[in-house]
N, CA and C atoms as a LAMMPS dump frame, in Angstrom:
ITEM: TIMESTEP
0
ITEM: NUMBER OF ATOMS
435
ITEM: BOX BOUNDS ff ff ff
-5.0000000000000000e+02 5.0000000000000000e+02
-5.0000000000000000e+02 5.0000000000000000e+02
-5.0000000000000000e+02 5.0000000000000000e+02
ITEM: ATOMS id mol type element x y z
1 1 1 N 285.037 286.461 -163.086
2 1 2 C 285.646 285.796 -163.749
3 1 3 C 284.759 284.927 -164.381
4 2 1 N 285.113 284.599 -166.03
5 2 2 C 284.143 283.723 -166.58
6 2 3 C 284.944 282.288 -167.138
7 3 1 N 284.042 281.499 -166.977
8 3 2 C 284.247 280.166 -167.555
9 3 3 C 284.048 279.577 -168.836
10 4 1 N 284.983 279.006 -169.336
11 4 2 C 284.388 278.398 -170.389
12 4 3 C 283.412 277.546 -170.648
13 5 1 N 282.827 277.733 -172.017
14 5 2 C 281.432 277.018 -172.164
15 5 3 C 281.924 275.393 -172.657
16 6 1 N 281.035 274.72 -172.454
17 6 2 C 281.402 273.489 -173.115
18 6 3 C 281.897 273.506 -174.339
19 7 1 N 281.449 274.054 -175.266
20 7 2 C 282.352 274.039 -177.078
21 7 3 C 283.587 274.798 -176.726
22 8 1 N 283.544 275.607 -175.917
23 8 2 C 284.853 276.63 -175.764
24 8 3 C 285.899 275.228 -175.023
25 9 1 N 285.605 274.956 -174.269
26 9 2 C 285.97 273.847 -173.822
27 9 3 C 286.94 273.024 -174.701
28 10 1 N 285.883 272.02 -175.482
29 10 2 C 286.228 271.433 -176.62
30 10 3 C 287.055 272.215 -177.431
31 11 1 N 287.042 273.18 -177.937
32 11 2 C 288.023 273.7 -178.368
33 11 3 C 289.299 273.874 -178.394
34 12 1 N 289.436 274.285 -176.677
35 12 2 C 290.504 274.255 -176.45
36 12 3 C 291.257 273.155 -176.229
37 13 1 N 291.042 272.006 -175.835
38 13 2 C 291.427 270.837 -175.527
39 13 3 C 291.615 269.792 -176.695
40 14 1 N 291.391 270.631 -177.955
41 14 2 C 291.441 269.534 -179.178
42 14 3 C 292.625 270.253 -179.582
43 15 1 N 293.3 271.312 -179.197
44 15 2 C 294.62 271.81 -179.638
45 15 3 C 295.885 271.305 -179.296
46 16 1 N 296.69 271.428 -180.359
47 16 2 C 298.028 270.961 -179.314
48 16 3 C 298.714 272.016 -178.51
49 17 1 N 298.159 271.498 -177.386
50 17 2 C 298.853 272.437 -176.37
51 17 3 C 299.664 271.596 -175.163
52 18 1 N 300.483 272.237 -174.314
53 18 2 C 301.952 271.062 -173.347
54 18 3 C 300.483 271.51 -172.293
55 19 1 N 300.526 270.194 -171.53
56 19 2 C 299.788 270.256 -170.491
57 19 3 C 301.104 270.113 -169.355
58 20 1 N 300.507 270.313 -167.885
59 20 2 C 301.267 269.951 -166.981
60 20 3 C 300.53 268.692 -165.812
61 21 1 N 301.193 267.822 -166.285
62 21 2 C 300.632 266.662 -165.543
63 21 3 C 300.845 266.194 -164.424
64 22 1 N 300.04 265.885 -163.193
65 22 2 C 300.427 266.124 -161.641
66 22 3 C 299.764 264.603 -161.372
67 23 1 N 300.88 263.899 -160.745
68 23 2 C 300.547 262.946 -160.097
69 23 3 C 301.449 263.03 -158.821
70 24 1 N 301.107 262.068 -157.976
71 24 2 C 301.437 261.873 -156.707
72 24 3 C 302.445 261.215 -156.365
73 25 1 N 303.639 261.593 -155.837
74 25 2 C 304.75 260.842 -155.198
75 25 3 C 304.269 259.628 -154.032
76 26 1 N 304.971 258.556 -153.778
77 26 2 C 304.833 257.7 -152.39
78 26 3 C 304.954 258.843 -151.54
79 27 1 N 304.341 258.872 -150.494
80 27 2 C 304.781 260.017 -149.235
81 27 3 C 303.832 261.206 -149.587
82 28 1 N 302.948 261.578 -150.749
83 28 2 C 302.326 262.854 -150.867
84 28 3 C 302.968 263.533 -151.508
85 29 1 N 304.05 263.796 -151.98
86 29 2 C 304.504 265.068 -152.737
87 29 3 C 304.131 264.993 -153.978
88 30 1 N 303.954 265.868 -154.548
89 30 2 C 303.486 266.283 -156.044
90 30 3 C 304.729 265.846 -156.995
91 31 1 N 304.075 265.276 -158.178
92 31 2 C 305.476 265.198 -159.395
93 31 3 C 304.495 265.869 -160.628
94 32 1 N 305.035 266.715 -161.065
95 32 2 C 304.854 267.482 -162.121
96 32 3 C 305.68 267.094 -163.277
97 33 1 N 305.05 267.032 -164.749
98 33 2 C 305.742 266.828 -165.68
99 33 3 C 304.928 267.453 -166.924
100 34 1 N 305.761 268.285 -167.729
101 34 2 C 305.068 268.587 -169.252
102 34 3 C 304.794 267.835 -170.104
103 35 1 N 303.784 267.495 -170.535
104 35 2 C 303.475 266.43 -171.638
105 35 3 C 302.582 266.781 -172.495
106 36 1 N 302.144 265.852 -173.584
107 36 2 C 301.181 266.189 -174.698
108 36 3 C 300.097 265.189 -174.308
109 37 1 N 298.99 265.632 -174.659
110 37 2 C 297.85 264.737 -174.157
111 37 3 C 296.798 264.778 -175.342
112 38 1 N 296.061 263.695 -175.516
113 38 2 C 294.937 264.169 -176.587
114 38 3 C 293.283 263.519 -175.45
115 39 1 N 292.699 264.597 -176.099
116 39 2 C 291.237 264.96 -175.645
117 39 3 C 290.35 263.998 -176.59
118 40 1 N 289.65 263.432 -175.568
119 40 2 C 288.315 262.773 -176.013
120 40 3 C 287.159 262.863 -175.151
121 41 1 N 286.269 263.918 -175.731
122 41 2 C 284.606 264.099 -175.205
123 41 3 C 284.4 263.127 -175.22
124 42 1 N 283.604 262.576 -174.516
125 42 2 C 282.683 261.298 -174.064
126 42 3 C 281.073 261.918 -173.95
127 43 1 N 279.689 261.451 -174.79
128 43 2 C 278.948 261.477 -174.662
129 43 3 C 278.488 260.992 -173.115
130 44 1 N 278.181 262.151 -172.302
131 44 2 C 276.955 261.847 -171.034
132 44 3 C 278.497 261.39 -169.558
133 45 1 N 279.734 262.038 -170.583
134 45 2 C 280.703 262.05 -169.243
135 45 3 C 281.427 263.639 -169.477
136 46 1 N 282.408 263.754 -168.575
137 46 2 C 283.087 264.576 -168.663
138 46 3 C 284.393 264.309 -169.659
139 47 1 N 284.482 263.319 -170.134
140 47 2 C 285.133 262.766 -170.741
141 47 3 C 286.685 262.416 -170.652
142 48 1 N 287.814 262.199 -171.802
143 48 2 C 289.061 261.24 -170.966
144 48 3 C 290.192 262.391 -171.692
145 49 1 N 291.202 262.091 -171.086
146 49 2 C 292.37 262.452 -171.669
147 49 3 C 293.486 261.581 -171.98
148 50 1 N 294.19 261.315 -172.714
149 50 2 C 295.284 260.511 -173.29
150 50 3 C 296.557 260.724 -172.762
151 51 1 N 297.852 260.444 -172.369
152 51 2 C 299.202 260.986 -172.289
153 51 3 C 299.969 259.602 -172.42
154 52 1 N 300.664 259.546 -173.747
155 52 2 C 301.723 258.789 -173.574
156 52 3 C 302.911 258.813 -172.603
157 53 1 N 303.717 257.609 -172.277
158 53 2 C 304.853 257.6 -171.616
159 53 3 C 305.533 256.696 -171.911
160 54 1 N 307.013 256.734 -171.331
161 54 2 C 308.092 255.317 -171.378
162 54 3 C 307.579 255.02 -169.935
163 55 1 N 307.594 253.506 -170.028
164 55 2 C 307.42 252.601 -168.535
165 55 3 C 308.058 253.141 -167.582
166 56 1 N 309.032 253.153 -167.648
167 56 2 C 310.112 253.834 -166.393
168 56 3 C 309.985 254.6 -165.943
169 57 1 N 308.425 255.901 -166.261
170 57 2 C 308.87 256.923 -165.907
171 57 3 C 308.209 257.379 -165.098
172 58 1 N 308.728 258.015 -163.746
173 58 2 C 307.897 258.652 -162.226
174 58 3 C 306.265 258.682 -162.756
175 59 1 N 305.796 259.023 -163.426
176 59 2 C 304.361 259.489 -163.201
177 59 3 C 303.802 257.98 -163.639
178 60 1 N 304.402 257.222 -164.118
179 60 2 C 303.569 255.777 -164.706
180 60 3 C 303.789 255.164 -163.065
181 61 1 N 305.111 255.06 -162.636
182 61 2 C 305.032 254.091 -161.022
183 61 3 C 304.253 255.123 -160.117
184 62 1 N 303.986 256.191 -159.851
185 62 2 C 303.095 257.034 -159.235
186 62 3 C 301.5 256.767 -159.232
187 63 1 N 301.221 256.507 -161.215
188 63 2 C 299.911 255.97 -160.891
189 63 3 C 299.39 254.747 -160.4
190 64 1 N 300.495 253.706 -160.436
191 64 2 C 300.333 252.891 -160.417
192 64 3 C 300.09 252.266 -158.386
193 65 1 N 300.738 253.285 -157.681
194 65 2 C 300.502 253.781 -156.516
195 65 3 C 299.244 254.453 -156.013
196 66 1 N 299.12 255.266 -157.056
197 66 2 C 297.655 256.411 -156.811
198 66 3 C 297.372 256.854 -157.89
199 67 1 N 296.323 256.678 -158.049
200 67 2 C 295.576 256.992 -159.446
201 67 3 C 295.14 258.4 -159.779
202 68 1 N 294.9 258.759 -158.875
203 68 2 C 294.728 260.313 -158.411
204 68 3 C 295.615 261.385 -159.111
205 69 1 N 294.988 262.087 -160.508
206 69 2 C 295.957 262.875 -161.197
207 69 3 C 295.157 264.264 -161.763
208 70 1 N 296.039 265.277 -162.19
209 70 2 C 295.399 266.129 -162.817
210 70 3 C 296.272 266.856 -163.723
211 71 1 N 295.125 267.346 -164.869
212 71 2 C 296.344 268.069 -166.055
213 71 3 C 295.789 269.537 -166.073
214 72 1 N 296.75 270.453 -166.298
215 72 2 C 296.717 271.656 -165.632
216 72 3 C 297.121 272.269 -167.436
217 73 1 N 295.99 273.329 -168.265
218 73 2 C 296.729 273.844 -169.543
219 73 3 C 296.376 274.846 -169.656
220 74 1 N 297.343 275.936 -169.902
221 74 2 C 296.589 277.564 -169.895
222 74 3 C 297.354 278.091 -171.386
223 75 1 N 297.044 278.983 -171.638
224 75 2 C 297.359 279.573 -172.797
225 75 3 C 298.259 280.405 -172.804
226 76 1 N 299.437 280.578 -173.332
227 76 2 C 300.63 281.322 -172.985
228 76 3 C 300.641 282.79 -173.215
229 77 1 N 299.32 283.094 -174.09
230 77 2 C 299.277 284.697 -174.408
231 77 3 C 297.818 285.216 -174.323
232 78 1 N 297.602 286.25 -173.918
233 78 2 C 296.025 286.797 -174.163
234 78 3 C 295.608 286.862 -175.468
235 79 1 N 294 286.541 -175.488
236 79 2 C 293.838 286.306 -174.161
237 79 3 C 293.945 284.831 -173.181
238 80 1 N 293.379 285.104 -172.183
239 80 2 C 294.412 283.797 -171.479
240 80 3 C 293.179 283.244 -170.868
241 81 1 N 293.254 281.635 -171.192
242 81 2 C 292.335 280.918 -170.716
243 81 3 C 292.919 279.54 -170.133
244 82 1 N 292.505 278.991 -169.149
245 82 2 C 292.567 278.248 -168.456
246 82 3 C 292.076 276.874 -167.818
247 83 1 N 292.319 275.595 -168.175
248 83 2 C 291.782 274.445 -168.001
249 83 3 C 292.207 273.521 -166.688
250 84 1 N 291.66 272.887 -165.787
251 84 2 C 292.278 271.861 -164.86
252 84 3 C 291.588 270.955 -165.038
253 85 1 N 292.32 270.054 -165.312
254 85 2 C 291.086 268.504 -165.216
255 85 3 C 291.802 267.345 -163.92
256 86 1 N 290.924 266.885 -163.808
257 86 2 C 291.086 266.334 -162.238
258 86 3 C 290.357 264.412 -162.848
259 87 1 N 290.989 263.977 -162.408
260 87 2 C 290.592 262.219 -162.687
261 87 3 C 291.611 261.498 -162.317
262 88 1 N 290.806 260.038 -162.979
263 88 2 C 291.748 258.604 -162.128
264 88 3 C 292.538 258.323 -163.351
265 89 1 N 293.353 258.074 -163.433
266 89 2 C 294.074 257.437 -164.518
267 89 3 C 294.775 255.845 -164.254
268 90 1 N 294.857 255.254 -165.222
269 90 2 C 295.367 254.221 -165.44
270 90 3 C 296.023 253.698 -166.59
271 91 1 N 297.305 252.713 -166.628
272 91 2 C 298.067 252.783 -167.646
273 91 3 C 297.881 251.531 -168.252
274 92 1 N 297.776 251.638 -169.638
275 92 2 C 297.446 250.841 -170.29
276 92 3 C 298.372 250.604 -171.796
277 93 1 N 297.857 249.729 -172.468
278 93 2 C 298.904 249.293 -173.926
279 93 3 C 297.679 249.189 -174.999
280 94 1 N 296.207 249.14 -174.59
281 94 2 C 295.259 249.148 -175.458
282 94 3 C 295.311 250.52 -176.426
283 95 1 N 294.922 250.078 -177.422
284 95 2 C 294.911 251.139 -178.494
285 95 3 C 296.336 252.2 -178.774
286 96 1 N 297.297 251.491 -178.09
287 96 2 C 298.666 252.482 -178.314
288 96 3 C 299.162 252.748 -179.289
289 97 1 N 298.774 251.875 -180.414
290 97 2 C 299.506 252.375 -181.752
291 97 3 C 298.876 253.812 -182.355
292 98 1 N 297.295 253.937 -182.244
293 98 2 C 296.354 254.53 -182.986
294 98 3 C 296.626 255.599 -182.185
295 99 1 N 296.364 256.132 -180.786
296 99 2 C 296.681 256.823 -180.296
297 99 3 C 297.766 257.629 -180.043
298 100 1 N 298.986 257.008 -180.121
299 100 2 C 300.16 257.6 -180.039
300 100 3 C 300.375 258.334 -181.859
301 101 1 N 299.779 257.661 -182.789
302 101 2 C 300.009 258.015 -183.596
303 101 3 C 299.395 259.649 -184.009
304 102 1 N 297.982 259.409 -183.34
305 102 2 C 296.875 260.446 -183.412
306 102 3 C 297.778 261.762 -182.905
307 103 1 N 298.215 261.539 -181.873
308 103 2 C 298.988 262.614 -180.447
309 103 3 C 300.197 262.992 -181.277
310 104 1 N 301.134 262.442 -181.768
311 104 2 C 302.018 262.93 -183.155
312 104 3 C 301.981 263.557 -183.925
313 105 1 N 300.655 263.188 -184.85
314 105 2 C 300.334 264.091 -185.789
315 105 3 C 299.272 265.425 -185.449
316 106 1 N 298.69 265.307 -184.444
317 106 2 C 298.187 266.8 -183.952
318 106 3 C 299.214 267.937 -183.624
319 107 1 N 300.409 266.854 -182.809
320 107 2 C 301.717 268.047 -182.204
321 107 3 C 302.956 268.432 -183.166
322 108 1 N 302.693 267.162 -184.055
323 108 2 C 304.012 267.601 -184.894
324 108 3 C 303.822 267.611 -186.333
325 109 1 N 302.45 267.458 -186.952
326 109 2 C 302.275 267.631 -188.581
327 109 3 C 301.925 266.278 -189.176
328 110 1 N 301.656 266.264 -189.884
329 110 2 C 301.676 264.816 -190.567
330 110 3 C 303.042 264.292 -191.179
331 111 1 N 303.784 264.994 -191.581
332 111 2 C 305.632 264.147 -192.004
333 111 3 C 305.984 263.797 -190.628
334 112 1 N 306.685 264.716 -189.685
335 112 2 C 307.293 264.583 -188.856
336 112 3 C 306.47 263.883 -187.867
337 113 1 N 305.359 263.987 -187.655
338 113 2 C 304.349 263.474 -186.773
339 113 3 C 304.358 262.017 -186.88
340 114 1 N 304.295 261.24 -188.295
341 114 2 C 303.948 259.829 -188.72
342 114 3 C 305.534 259.053 -188.074
343 115 1 N 306.302 260.129 -188.794
344 115 2 C 308.022 259.33 -188.151
345 115 3 C 307.782 259.18 -186.739
346 116 1 N 307.898 260.708 -185.835
347 116 2 C 308.034 260.288 -184.527
348 116 3 C 306.925 259.567 -184.121
349 117 1 N 306.032 258.933 -184.147
350 117 2 C 305.178 258.222 -183.967
351 117 3 C 305.776 256.614 -183.829
352 118 1 N 306.217 256.362 -185.397
353 118 2 C 306.661 255.381 -185.61
354 118 3 C 308.099 254.76 -185.013
355 119 1 N 309.049 256.038 -185.08
356 119 2 C 309.892 256.039 -183.955
357 119 3 C 309.866 255.177 -182.64
358 120 1 N 309.078 256.219 -181.718
359 120 2 C 308.528 256.177 -180.505
360 120 3 C 308.015 254.63 -179.993
361 121 1 N 306.973 254.065 -180.96
362 121 2 C 306.589 252.534 -181.143
363 121 3 C 307.756 251.914 -181.337
364 122 1 N 308.517 252.149 -181.95
365 122 2 C 309.606 251.053 -182.653
366 122 3 C 310.575 250.63 -180.954
367 123 1 N 310.029 251.595 -180.004
368 123 2 C 311.315 251.459 -178.755
369 123 3 C 310.503 250.385 -178.016
370 124 1 N 309.494 249.986 -178.247
371 124 2 C 308.35 248.996 -177.812
372 124 3 C 308.671 249.844 -175.771
373 125 1 N 308.612 250.834 -175.245
374 125 2 C 308.993 250.945 -173.944
375 125 3 C 307.427 251.934 -173.691
376 126 1 N 306.39 252.193 -174.848
377 126 2 C 305.936 252.888 -174.622
378 126 3 C 304.733 252.538 -173.597
379 127 1 N 303.635 253.494 -173.134
380 127 2 C 302.227 252.637 -172.424
381 127 3 C 301.341 254.284 -172.619
382 128 1 N 300.134 253.972 -172.615
383 128 2 C 298.989 255.174 -172.32
384 128 3 C 298.731 255.495 -170.923
385 129 1 N 298.274 256.721 -170.814
386 129 2 C 297.703 256.979 -169.594
387 129 3 C 296.619 257.028 -169.799
388 130 1 N 295.582 256.657 -169.414
389 130 2 C 294.464 256.931 -169.452
390 130 3 C 293.602 257.581 -168.769
391 131 1 N 293.374 258.61 -168.704
392 131 2 C 292.738 259.559 -167.761
393 131 3 C 291.001 259.655 -167.823
394 132 1 N 290.613 259.227 -166.884
395 132 2 C 288.761 259.551 -167.005
396 132 3 C 288.666 260.804 -166.159
397 133 1 N 288.045 261.516 -166.75
398 133 2 C 288.028 263.107 -165.889
399 133 3 C 286.603 262.99 -165.304
400 134 1 N 286.993 263.629 -163.862
401 134 2 C 285.552 263.742 -162.925
402 134 3 C 285.474 265.233 -162.393
403 135 1 N 286.252 265.651 -162.632
404 135 2 C 286.287 267.263 -162.407
405 135 3 C 286.69 268.195 -163.479
406 136 1 N 286.535 269.459 -163.761
407 136 2 C 286.812 270.469 -164.947
408 136 3 C 286.477 271.911 -164.277
409 137 1 N 287.689 272.483 -164.273
410 137 2 C 287.704 274.036 -163.97
411 137 3 C 288.052 274.535 -164.617
412 138 1 N 287.537 275.471 -165.205
413 138 2 C 287.808 276.307 -166.498
414 138 3 C 288.058 277.858 -166.061
415 139 1 N 288.559 278.759 -166.868
416 139 2 C 288.523 280.319 -166.228
417 139 3 C 289.02 280.727 -167.635
418 140 1 N 288.491 282.095 -168.458
419 140 2 C 288.84 282.797 -168.901
420 140 3 C 288.615 284.085 -168.64
421 141 1 N 289.795 285.014 -170.051
422 141 2 C 289.86 286.088 -169.406
423 141 3 C 288.593 286.931 -169.889
424 142 1 N 288.181 287.771 -168.856
425 142 2 C 286.442 288.286 -169.662
426 142 3 C 286.984 289.8 -169.844
427 143 1 N 287.897 290.173 -169.646
428 143 2 C 288.372 291.762 -169.587
429 143 3 C 288.63 292.302 -170.923
430 144 1 N 287.94 293.308 -171.749
431 144 2 C 288.538 293.786 -172.724
432 144 3 C 289.822 294.261 -172.917
433 145 1 N 290.633 293.977 -173.526
434 145 2 C 291.585 294.98 -173.942
435 145 3 C 291.923 295.799 -175.053
């Protein structure tokens, strides 16, 4: 089993990929939701990820009770790669407009992304989930196919 290098991890996480975001419900049951995310590699740390959400979502409620979260991201085709990011989350509105716009541009492109960001921000229900990463597990297919 091979692991992704730091450079490969940063490249992998900078692409528009759907992540499975795991939070913990009251009582300990996991809650998993597919999400868009924005990665920021911070100097001297494992980095952080941003997820946007409506204020009324289960994930937001769960984080307020238990900030332990995980993001699972995998390639859908070969060569297979996988990253698991574990960390602590907090719900915030700091930098909301900028991060939502950057995320929408990444996933939807310049035209649709700008329109979608404006639509989301106009609803005034969006918040950010800032995830400080404390553990990264990576894997890549190292077999020759």
